[in-house]
N, CA, C and O atoms as a MOPAC input file, in Angstrom:
PM7 MOZYME 1SCF
protein

 N      0.83500 1    -1.18100 1     0.00000 1
 C      0.00000 1     0.00000 1     0.00000 1
 C      0.88700 1     1.25400 1     0.00000 1
 O      1.88400 1     1.32500 1     0.71800 1
 N      0.50800 1     2.21700 1    -0.80400 1
 C      1.28900 1     3.44300 1    -0.93800 1
 C      1.11400 1     4.32200 1     0.29900 1
 O     -0.00700 1     4.56400 1     0.74600 1
 N      2.24100 1     4.80000 1     0.84800 1
 C      2.17700 1     5.64400 1     2.03300 1
 C      1.96700 1     7.10400 1     1.62400 1
 O      2.60800 1     7.59900 1     0.69700 1
 N      1.06700 1     7.77900 1     2.32600 1
 C      0.73500 1     9.16700 1     2.03200 1
 C      1.74400 1    10.12300 1     2.64600 1
 O      2.24600 1     9.88800 1     3.74500 1
 N      2.03600 1    11.20300 1     1.93000 1
 C      2.89000 1    12.24500 1     2.48400 1
 C      2.08100 1    13.10600 1     3.43800 1
 O      0.93200 1    13.44900 1     3.15600 1
 N      2.68100 1    13.45300 1     4.56400 1
 C      2.03500 1    14.33600 1     5.52900 1
 C      2.34500 1    15.78200 1     5.13700 1
 O      3.51300 1    16.12600 1     4.95800 1
 N      1.31300 1    16.64700 1     4.99800 1
 C      1.59400 1    18.03500 1     4.63400 1
 C      2.33000 1    18.76800 1     5.75300 1
 O      2.01000 1    18.60900 1     6.93100 1
 N      3.31700 1    19.56800 1     5.37000 1
 C      4.11500 1    20.34400 1     6.31400 1
 C      3.68400 1    21.80500 1     6.20700 1
 O      3.55100 1    22.34300 1     5.10800 1
 N      3.46600 1    22.44100 1     7.36100 1
 C      3.10400 1    23.85000 1     7.41000 1
 C      4.05900 1    24.57900 1     8.35100 1
 O      4.62900 1    23.97400 1     9.25800 1
 N      4.23100 1    25.87900 1     8.13000 1
 C      5.14900 1    26.66300 1     8.93800 1
 C      4.40300 1    27.38300 1    10.05900 1
 O      3.36500 1    28.00400 1     9.83200 1
 N      4.94300 1    27.29000 1    11.26400 1
 C      4.37500 1    27.97700 1    12.42200 1
 C      4.66000 1    29.47600 1    12.29300 1
 O      5.77300 1    29.87800 1    11.95500 1
 N      3.64700 1    30.29000 1    12.56400 1
 C      3.80100 1    31.74400 1    12.47400 1
 C      4.66300 1    32.28300 1    13.61200 1
 O      5.19300 1    33.38900 1    13.50100 1
 N      4.81800 1    31.53200 1    14.70300 1
 C      5.60500 1    31.99700 1    15.84300 1
 C      7.07100 1    31.64600 1    15.73400 1
 O      7.92400 1    32.53300 1    15.73600 1
 N      7.37800 1    30.35200 1    15.63900 1
 C      8.77400 1    29.90000 1    15.63800 1
 C      9.34300 1    29.72500 1    14.23000 1
 O     10.54700 1    29.52300 1    14.06900 1
 N      8.48100 1    29.80100 1    13.20900 1
 C      8.88200 1    29.68900 1    11.80000 1
 C      9.45900 1    28.32100 1    11.45100 1
 O     10.24500 1    28.20800 1    10.51000 1
 N      9.08200 1    27.28200 1    12.19300 1
 C      9.53900 1    25.92000 1    11.91100 1
 C      8.45700 1    25.17000 1    11.14100 1
 O      7.26400 1    25.35500 1    11.38200 1
 N      8.88900 1    24.32900 1    10.21800 1
 C      7.96300 1    23.48400 1     9.48800 1
 C      7.59100 1    22.27500 1    10.32300 1
 O      8.46800 1    21.58300 1    10.84000 1
 N      6.30200 1    22.01400 1    10.46000 1
 C      5.81700 1    20.87600 1    11.24700 1
 C      4.65500 1    20.21400 1    10.50700 1
 O      4.03700 1    20.83700 1     9.64400 1
 N      4.35800 1    18.96800 1    10.83600 1
 C      3.18700 1    18.32200 1    10.23500 1
 C      1.91200 1    19.10200 1    10.57100 1
 O      1.75400 1    19.60500 1    11.68300 1
 N      1.03100 1    19.19200 1     9.61800 1
 C     -0.19000 1    19.98900 1     9.74400 1
 C     -1.02400 1    19.60800 1    10.96700 1
 O     -1.63300 1    20.47500 1    11.59400 1
 N     -1.05500 1    18.32400 1    11.31100 1
 C     -1.86900 1    17.84900 1    12.43300 1
 C     -1.37400 1    18.35600 1    13.78900 1
 O     -2.13600 1    18.37800 1    14.75600 1
 N     -0.10200 1    18.76200 1    13.86700 1
 C      0.46000 1    19.24200 1    15.13000 1
 C      0.18400 1    20.72400 1    15.37000 1
 O      0.50400 1    21.24400 1    16.43900 1
 N     -0.40200 1    21.40800 1    14.39700 1
 C     -0.58500 1    22.84900 1    14.47100 1
 C     -2.05500 1    23.23000 1    14.58600 1
 O     -2.93900 1    22.43900 1    14.25500 1
 N     -2.31000 1    24.44900 1    15.05800 1
 C     -3.65500 1    25.01000 1    15.13100 1
 C     -3.77300 1    26.00500 1    13.98400 1
 O     -2.87200 1    26.81700 1    13.77200 1
 N     -4.88400 1    25.94800 1    13.24000 1
 C     -5.07500 1    26.83500 1    12.09700 1
 C     -5.98700 1    27.99800 1    12.48400 1
 O     -7.02600 1    27.81700 1    13.11700 1
 N     -5.56700 1    29.18700 1    12.08500 1
 C     -6.39300 1    30.38600 1    12.20700 1
 C     -6.74400 1    30.77200 1    10.77900 1
 O     -5.86500 1    30.83600 1     9.92000 1
 N     -8.01800 1    31.03000 1    10.51900 1
 C     -8.45600 1    31.27200 1     9.14600 1
 C     -9.23000 1    32.58300 1     9.03300 1
 O    -10.00300 1    32.94400 1     9.92000 1
 N     -9.00400 1    33.28500 1     7.92500 1
 C     -9.80500 1    34.46000 1     7.57700 1
 C    -10.72700 1    34.03800 1     6.44600 1
 O    -10.27000 1    33.68600 1     5.35800 1
 N    -12.01800 1    34.07400 1     6.70600 1
 C    -13.00300 1    33.64500 1     5.70800 1
 C    -13.07300 1    34.66100 1     4.57100 1
 O    -12.59600 1    35.78600 1     4.72400 1
 N    -13.65300 1    34.28800 1     3.44400 1
 C    -13.81500 1    35.23900 1     2.33200 1
 C    -14.59700 1    36.49900 1     2.72800 1
 O    -14.44700 1    37.54400 1     2.09500 1
 N    -15.42700 1    36.40300 1     3.76900 1
 C    -16.18700 1    37.56500 1     4.25800 1
 C    -15.34300 1    38.45300 1     5.16300 1
 O    -15.77000 1    39.55400 1     5.51100 1
 N    -14.14200 1    37.99200 1     5.55400 1
 C    -13.24900 1    38.78300 1     6.40200 1
 C    -13.31000 1    38.42400 1     7.87100 1
 O    -12.65800 1    39.07900 1     8.68400 1
 N    -14.07600 1    37.40000 1     8.24300 1
 C    -14.20900 1    36.97600 1     9.63900 1
 C    -13.04200 1    36.06200 1    10.00700 1
 O    -12.71200 1    35.14400 1     9.25700 1
 N    -12.41700 1    36.31100 1    11.15900 1
 C    -11.28900 1    35.49500 1    11.60800 1
 C    -11.77700 1    34.52600 1    12.67700 1
 O    -12.50700 1    34.91500 1    13.58900 1
 N    -11.36900 1    33.25600 1    12.56300 1
 C    -11.76000 1    32.24900 1    13.54400 1
 C    -10.67000 1    31.19600 1    13.66300 1
 O     -9.79400 1    31.07400 1    12.80700 1
 N    -10.75200 1    30.43300 1    14.76000 1
 C     -9.83800 1    29.30500 1    14.97500 1
 C    -10.47600 1    28.09800 1    14.31000 1
 O    -11.62500 1    27.75900 1    14.59600 1
 N     -9.73200 1    27.44800 1    13.42500 1
 C    -10.24200 1    26.32200 1    12.64700 1
 C     -9.63100 1    25.03100 1    13.18200 1
 O     -8.49300 1    24.69300 1    12.85500 1
 N    -10.38500 1    24.31900 1    13.99800 1
 C     -9.86700 1    23.08500 1    14.59700 1
 C     -9.89100 1    21.92600 1    13.61400 1
 O     -9.12600 1    20.97400 1    13.76900 1
 N    -10.75500 1    21.98600 1    12.60200 1
 C    -10.83200 1    20.89800 1    11.62300 1
 C     -9.78500 1    21.04000 1    10.52900 1
 O     -9.37700 1    20.04800 1     9.92600 1
 N     -9.34500 1    22.27300 1    10.26900 1
 C     -8.37000 1    22.51000 1     9.20400 1
 C     -8.98800 1    22.48000 1     7.82400 1
 O     -8.26900 1    22.37300 1     6.83100 1
 N    -10.31400 1    22.57400 1     7.73700 1
 C    -10.99400 1    22.43800 1     6.45300 1
 C    -11.81100 1    23.66000 1     6.03400 1
 O    -12.36500 1    23.67400 1     4.93500 1
 N    -11.89700 1    24.68300 1     6.88400 1
 C    -12.66900 1    25.87400 1     6.52100 1
 C    -12.02600 1    26.56700 1     5.33800 1
 O    -10.80500 1    26.56100 1     5.18500 1
 N    -12.86200 1    27.16700 1     4.50100 1
 C    -12.31800 1    27.87800 1     3.35000 1
 C    -11.84300 1    29.26200 1     3.77300 1
 O    -12.41800 1    29.88700 1     4.66400 1
 N    -10.79900 1    29.72200 1     3.12600 1
 C    -10.25600 1    31.04200 1     3.41200 1
 C     -8.75200 1    30.98300 1     3.55500 1
 O     -8.13400 1    29.93300 1     3.38400 1
 N     -8.17400 1    32.13100 1     3.87100 1
 C     -6.72800 1    32.24600 1     4.03100 1
 C     -6.34000 1    31.78400 1     5.43000 1
 O     -6.89200 1    32.26800 1     6.41800 1
 N     -5.40400 1    30.86000 1     5.52100 1
 C     -5.04300 1    30.29000 1     6.80600 1
 C     -3.62800 1    30.59700 1     7.23400 1
 O     -2.75200 1    30.87200 1     6.41400 1
 N     -3.42200 1    30.54400 1     8.54600 1
 C     -2.09900 1    30.65100 1     9.14800 1
 C     -2.05600 1    29.60600 1    10.26600 1
 O     -3.08000 1    29.29200 1    10.87300 1
 N     -0.89000 1    29.08400 1    10.52500 1
 C     -0.74900 1    28.00500 1    11.49500 1
 C      0.13200 1    28.43300 1    12.65300 1
 O      1.03000 1    29.26100 1    12.50200 1
 N     -0.14700 1    27.84600 1    13.82500 1
 C      0.66300 1    28.12000 1    15.01000 1
 C      0.80000 1    26.84400 1    15.82900 1
 O     -0.14500 1    26.06300 1    15.93900 1
 N      1.99200 1    26.63600 1    16.40700 1
 C      2.26000 1    25.45600 1    17.24100 1
 C      1.36000 1    25.46600 1    18.47000 1
 O      0.84300 1    26.50800 1    18.87100 1
 N      1.18700 1    24.32100 1    19.04200 1
 C      0.44000 1    24.21800 1    20.29700 1
 C      1.39900 1    24.47100 1    21.45800 1
 O      1.55800 1    23.63600 1    22.35000 1
 N      2.03000 1    25.63900 1    21.42400 1
 C      3.02600 1    26.02700 1    22.41300 1
 C      2.80300 1    27.49400 1    22.77400 1
 O      2.69300 1    28.34200 1    21.88900 1
 N      2.73500 1    27.79200 1    24.06600 1
 C      2.46600 1    29.15700 1    24.51600 1
 C      3.55200 1    30.12200 1    24.07100 1
 O      3.26300 1    31.28100 1    23.77400 1
 N      4.80700 1    29.66000 1    24.02000 1
 C      5.90600 1    30.53600 1    23.59900 1
 C      5.75600 1    30.94500 1    22.13000 1
 O      6.02500 1    32.09300 1    21.77700 1
 N      5.33300 1    30.02500 1    21.28600 1
 C      5.11900 1    30.34300 1    19.87200 1
 C      4.00200 1    31.37400 1    19.71500 1
 O      4.08800 1    32.27000 1    18.87500 1
 N      2.96200 1    31.24100 1    20.52300 1
 C      1.86500 1    32.20700 1    20.45600 1
 C      2.34400 1    33.59000 1    20.88700 1
 O      1.96800 1    34.59300 1    20.28100 1
 N      3.17400 1    33.64900 1    21.93000 1
 C      3.73000 1    34.93400 1    22.37800 1
 C      4.57700 1    35.57900 1    21.28500 1
 O      4.47400 1    36.77900 1    21.03100 1
 N      5.41500 1    34.76800 1    20.64400 1
 C      6.26100 1    35.29000 1    19.56200 1
 C      5.41000 1    35.80600 1    18.40600 1
 O      5.67700 1    36.88300 1    17.87200 1
 N      4.39300 1    35.04800 1    18.01900 1
 C      3.52800 1    35.43900 1    16.90700 1
 C      2.77100 1    36.72100 1    17.23800 1
 O      2.56500 1    37.57400 1    16.37400 1
 N      2.36300 1    36.84500 1    18.48500 1
 C      1.62400 1    38.03900 1    18.90000 1
 C      2.52600 1    39.26700 1    18.91300 1
 O      2.13300 1    40.34300 1    18.46100 1
 N      3.74200 1    39.09500 1    19.43500 1
 C      4.68300 1    40.21500 1    19.53200 1
 C      5.12700 1    40.69400 1    18.14400 1
 O      5.20700 1    41.89700 1    17.89400 1
 N      5.41100 1    39.75700 1    17.25800 1
 C      5.89700 1    40.11600 1    15.92300 1
 C      4.76500 1    40.39900 1    14.93600 1
 O      5.01400 1    40.80900 1    13.80200 1
 N      3.50800 1    40.17800 1    15.37400 1
 C      2.32300 1    40.39800 1    14.54100 1
 C      2.34700 1    39.53800 1    13.27300 1
 O      1.80900 1    39.93100 1    12.23900 1
 N      2.96900 1    38.37500 1    13.36200 1
 C      3.09400 1    37.51100 1    12.18500 1
 C      1.75100 1    36.90300 1    11.76000 1
 O      1.53600 1    36.66600 1    10.57100 1
 N      0.85100 1    36.65000 1    12.70800 1
 C     -0.48600 1    36.15200 1    12.33100 1
 C     -1.23100 1    37.20800 1    11.52400 1
 O     -1.90200 1    36.89400 1    10.54000 1
 N     -1.10900 1    38.44700 1    11.94400 1
 C     -1.78500 1    39.52800 1    11.22400 1
 C     -1.22700 1    39.69000 1     9.81500 1
 O     -1.97800 1    39.94300 1     8.87300 1
 N      0.07700 1    39.54700 1     9.67200 1
 C      0.68200 1    39.64000 1     8.34100 1
 C      0.26300 1    38.46300 1     7.46900 1
 O     -0.03000 1    38.63300 1     6.28600 1
 N      0.23400 1    37.27800 1     8.05200 1
 C     -0.12700 1    36.08000 1     7.28400 1
 C     -1.59000 1    36.12600 1     6.82400 1
 O     -1.91200 1    35.69100 1     5.71800 1
 N     -2.46500 1    36.65300 1     7.67500 1
 C     -3.88500 1    36.71700 1     7.33900 1
 C     -4.24100 1    38.00400 1     6.60400 1
 O     -5.35600 1    38.15300 1     6.10400 1
 N     -3.30000 1    38.92300 1     6.54200 1
 C     -3.48400 1    40.20500 1     5.84900 1
 C     -4.62700 1    41.03800 1     6.42900 1
 O     -5.32600 1    41.73300 1     5.69100 1
 N     -4.81900 1    40.97000 1     7.76100 1
 C     -5.78700 1    41.81900 1     8.45600 1
 C     -5.52000 1    41.74400 1     9.96100 1
 O     -4.73800 1    40.91200 1    10.42100 1
 N     -6.17800 1    42.61900 1    10.71800 1
 C     -5.97400 1    42.67100 1    12.16900 1
 C     -6.61000 1    41.44900 1    12.84600 1
 O     -7.67600 1    40.98300 1    12.44600 1
 N     -5.93000 1    40.94700 1    13.87500 1
 C     -6.43400 1    39.81000 1    14.64800 1
 C     -6.88700 1    40.34500 1    15.99700 1
 O     -6.11900 1    41.01200 1    16.68900 1
 N     -8.12900 1    40.05700 1    16.37700 1
 C     -8.69500 1    40.59500 1    17.61600 1
 C     -8.14800 1    39.87600 1    18.85000 1
 O     -7.59700 1    38.77800 1    18.76800 1
 N     -8.31900 1    40.53400 1    19.98400 1
 C     -7.90800 1    39.97700 1    21.27300 1
 C     -8.64500 1    38.66600 1    21.54300 1
 O     -8.08100 1    37.74500 1    22.13300 1
 N     -9.89700 1    38.58300 1    21.11400 1
 C    -10.72400 1    37.38800 1    21.32100 1
 C    -10.08800 1    36.15200 1    20.66000 1
 O    -10.11900 1    35.06100 1    21.22800 1
 N     -9.52200 1    36.32400 1    19.47900 1
 C     -8.89200 1    35.20600 1    18.76800 1
 C     -7.65100 1    34.74600 1    19.52800 1
 O     -7.42500 1    33.54500 1    19.67800 1
 N     -6.84300 1    35.69800 1    20.01200 1
 C     -5.66000 1    35.33200 1    20.78700 1
 C     -6.04700 1    34.59300 1    22.06900 1
 O     -5.37100 1    33.63900 1    22.45500 1
 N     -7.11700 1    35.01800 1    22.73000 1
 C     -7.57900 1    34.33500 1    23.93800 1
 C     -8.06800 1    32.92200 1    23.61700 1
 O     -7.81000 1    31.98600 1    24.37400 1
 N     -8.76600 1    32.77100 1    22.50300 1
 C     -9.24100 1    31.43900 1    22.09300 1
 C     -8.05800 1    30.51800 1    21.79000 1
 O     -8.07800 1    29.33700 1    22.13600 1
 N     -7.02600 1    31.06800 1    21.13900 1
 C     -5.82600 1    30.27800 1    20.86300 1
 C     -5.13900 1    29.85900 1    22.16400 1
 O     -4.68500 1    28.72200 1    22.29100 1
 N     -5.06300 1    30.77800 1    23.13000 1
 C     -4.46800 1    30.44400 1    24.43500 1
 C     -5.21600 1    29.29700 1    25.10000 1
 O     -4.59800 1    28.37300 1    25.62700 1
 N     -6.55300 1    29.35500 1    25.07700 1
 C     -7.36000 1    28.27100 1    25.67600 1
 C     -7.13000 1    26.95000 1    24.94600 1
 O     -7.02600 1    25.90100 1    25.58200 1
 N     -7.05000 1    26.99400 1    23.62200 1
 C     -6.81600 1    25.78700 1    22.83200 1
 C     -5.45300 1    25.17000 1    23.17500 1
 O     -5.33300 1    23.95200 1    23.31200 1
 N     -4.44600 1    26.00900 1    23.30900 1
 C     -3.09300 1    25.52800 1    23.62600 1
 C     -3.05100 1    24.95800 1    25.04000 1
 O     -2.43800 1    23.91400 1    25.26600 1
 N     -3.69600 1    25.63200 1    25.99600 1
 C     -3.74700 1    25.12700 1    27.36600 1
 C     -4.47600 1    23.78800 1    27.42300 1
 O     -4.06500 1    22.88700 1    28.15500 1
 N     -5.55600 1    23.65600 1    26.65500 1
 C     -6.30800 1    22.40600 1    26.60000 1
 C     -5.48700 1    21.27900 1    26.00400 1
 O     -5.57300 1    20.13900 1    26.46100 1
 N     -4.68500 1    21.58800 1    24.98100 1
 C     -3.81900 1    20.57600 1    24.37000 1
 C     -2.73000 1    20.14400 1    25.34200 1
 O     -2.37900 1    18.96500 1    25.39000 1
 N     -2.19100 1    21.08400 1    26.11800 1
 C     -1.14300 1    20.76400 1    27.09500 1
 C     -1.71300 1    19.90400 1    28.23600 1
 O     -1.04100 1    19.00000 1    28.73500 1
 N     -2.94700 1    20.19400 1    28.63800 1
 C     -3.58000 1    19.43300 1    29.71500 1
 C     -3.91400 1    18.01500 1    29.28100 1
 O     -3.86400 1    17.09000 1    30.09000 1
 N     -4.25500 1    17.83800 1    28.00900 1
 C     -4.62000 1    16.51800 1    27.49300 1
 C     -3.42200 1    15.64200 1    27.17600 1
 O     -3.55200 1    14.43400 1    26.98100 1
 N     -2.27300 1    16.25600 1    27.12700 1
 C     -1.18100 1    15.35800 1    26.94100 1
 C     -0.10600 1    15.68200 1    26.06900 1
 O      0.82800 1    14.89400 1    25.92200 1

């Protein structure tokens, strides 16, 4: 059986390439709404971030998520990402 290649995406915080499943996707929909995409399947422009609090801090400080999505990212999105990362750390 042919083995599938795992897609690699770059983290907006640490700028390292990682398998897509290890990252959290933030997406800007065609209507301009920004949301956290846990399925990785929503349509729109996406940016990825590691499930690591330090990467989120770096991305926030350097505004790399905003550059990747080409629009401003609200405080609510950053808080949702923090909760998602904390939940991933608690689960294992």
